C-alpha positions in Angstrom: 21.7 -114.5 -123.7 24.6 -115.4 -121.7 27.9 -113.9 -120.6 30.8 -116.4 -120.7 34.6 -116.4 -122.5 35.0 -116.1 -125.9 36.8 -119.5 -126.3 34.1 -121.3 -124.2 31.3 -119.4 -126.6 32.8 -120.6 -129.8 33.3 -124.4 -128.5 30.1 -124.5 -128.3 29.1 -123.2 -131.4 31.6 -125.5 -133.0 30.4 -128.2 -131.3 26.8 -127.7 -132.5 27.9 -126.2 -136.3 30.1 -129.7 -136.3 27.4 -132.3 -135.6 25.1 -130.6 -137.4 27.5 -130.8 -140.7 28.7 -134.0 -139.8 24.7 -135.8 -139.7 24.1 -134.0 -143.4 27.8 -135.6 -144.4 26.3 -138.7 -143.3 22.7 -138.2 -145.4 24.5 -137.3 -148.3 26.8 -140.6 -148.1 23.1 -142.6 -147.2 21.9 -140.7 -150.4 25.0 -142.1 -152.4 24.0 -145.5 -151.5 20.6 -145.1 -152.4 21.5 -143.5 -155.8 23.8 -146.7 -156.7 21.4 -149.2 -155.4 18.3 -147.4 -157.6 20.8 -148.1 -160.9 21.0 -144.4 -161.1 23.5 -142.6 -162.8 24.9 -139.7 -161.0 28.1 -137.2 -160.7 29.7 -137.8 -156.4 30.4 -134.1 -156.9 26.9 -133.5 -157.6 24.9 -131.2 -155.5 23.1 -132.7 -152.6 19.8 -130.8 -154.1 20.9 -132.8 -157.5 21.2 -136.2 -155.8 18.2 -135.8 -153.3 15.7 -134.9 -156.4 17.3 -137.8 -158.8 16.5 -140.1 -155.6 13.0 -139.2 -155.4 13.1 -139.4 -159.2 14.0 -143.2 -158.8 12.4 -144.5 -155.6 10.6 -146.9 -157.9 13.9 -148.6 -158.8 14.4 -149.5 -154.8 12.6 -152.2 -152.8 8.5 -152.1 -153.0 7.5 -150.4 -149.3 10.4 -148.2 -148.6 9.0 -145.4 -150.8 6.8 -143.3 -148.5 9.3 -143.4 -145.8 12.2 -142.4 -148.5 10.0 -139.5 -149.8 9.7 -138.3 -146.1 13.1 -138.0 -145.0 14.3 -136.9 -148.4 12.1 -134.1 -148.2 13.2 -133.1 -144.5 16.8 -133.8 -145.6 16.4 -131.5 -148.5 15.2 -128.5 -146.2 18.1 -129.2 -143.9 20.3 -129.0 -146.8 19.3 -125.5 -147.5 19.6 -124.3 -143.7 23.1 -126.2 -144.0 23.9 -123.6 -146.5 23.2 -120.9 -144.6 25.0 -122.0 -141.3 28.4 -122.9 -143.0 28.7 -119.9 -145.2 27.7 -117.6 -142.6 29.2 -116.1 -139.6 28.2 -115.6 -136.0 26.6 -112.5 -135.4 26.5 -110.7 -132.0 23.8 -108.3 -130.0 25.1 -106.6 -127.3 23.5 -105.9 -124.2 24.2 -103.7 -120.8 22.1 -102.2 -118.4 25.4 -100.3 -117.1 27.1 -102.7 -114.7 26.5 -105.8 -116.8 27.0 -107.2 -120.3 25.1 -109.9 -122.1 26.1 -110.7 -125.8 23.0 -112.7 -127.9 24.6 -114.7 -130.5 23.1 -115.9 -133.7 23.6 -117.4 -137.6 24.1 -114.0 -139.1 22.7 -115.5 -142.7 24.0 -113.7 -145.6 21.0 -114.7 -147.5 18.3 -113.3 -144.8 16.8 -116.6 -145.2 17.0 -117.9 -141.6 16.8 -115.4 -139.0 16.5 -116.4 -135.4 19.3 -119.1 -135.4 20.9 -118.9 -132.1 22.7 -121.8 -130.0 19.5 -123.2 -128.8 17.9 -123.3 -132.3 21.4 -124.9 -133.3 21.2 -127.7 -130.7 17.8 -128.5 -132.5 19.0 -128.2 -135.8 22.1 -130.7 -135.0 19.8 -133.1 -133.3 17.0 -133.1 -136.3 19.8 -133.9 -138.1 21.3 -136.4 -136.3 17.9 -138.1 -136.2 17.2 -137.5 -139.7 20.7 -139.5 -140.4 19.9 -142.6 -138.2 16.2 -142.4 -140.3 18.0 -141.9 -143.5 20.3 -145.4 -142.7 17.5 -147.6 -141.5 16.0 -147.0 -145.1 19.6 -147.5 -146.8 19.6 -151.0 -144.6 15.9 -152.3 -145.7 17.2 -151.9 -149.0 20.2 -153.4 -148.9 19.2 -156.1 -146.7 22.4 -155.5 -144.3 
């Protein structure tokens, strides 16, 4: 919990949500490149869930030796994709505490689906870092596949 101005508060949340969303966008781009490399027809406007499923089905059409790593990163991406939907389609909820003298605010993702409870700012930082690391790992697979 912390007690600071609304502007600073919003900037901290916006930075972490933005890092998380951008990393997932990079993963979507890498997914599309791998689907094209697997000669898998897909619609660019298909959901990430659909494209990740297609990628799983078409791993055999990619270079030998990347299957296990690709399976791993796709599984993590699928989990983060679902969290992304909660993060981006829910607001920030607040609990306000006071001891009569000072006020403290606890903020969290107010998941409209009640699926992911307890995503506070520290958890959001961790999710953003996890997504950024996963993006790097996804792009390592793309580089292995394309030989660039």
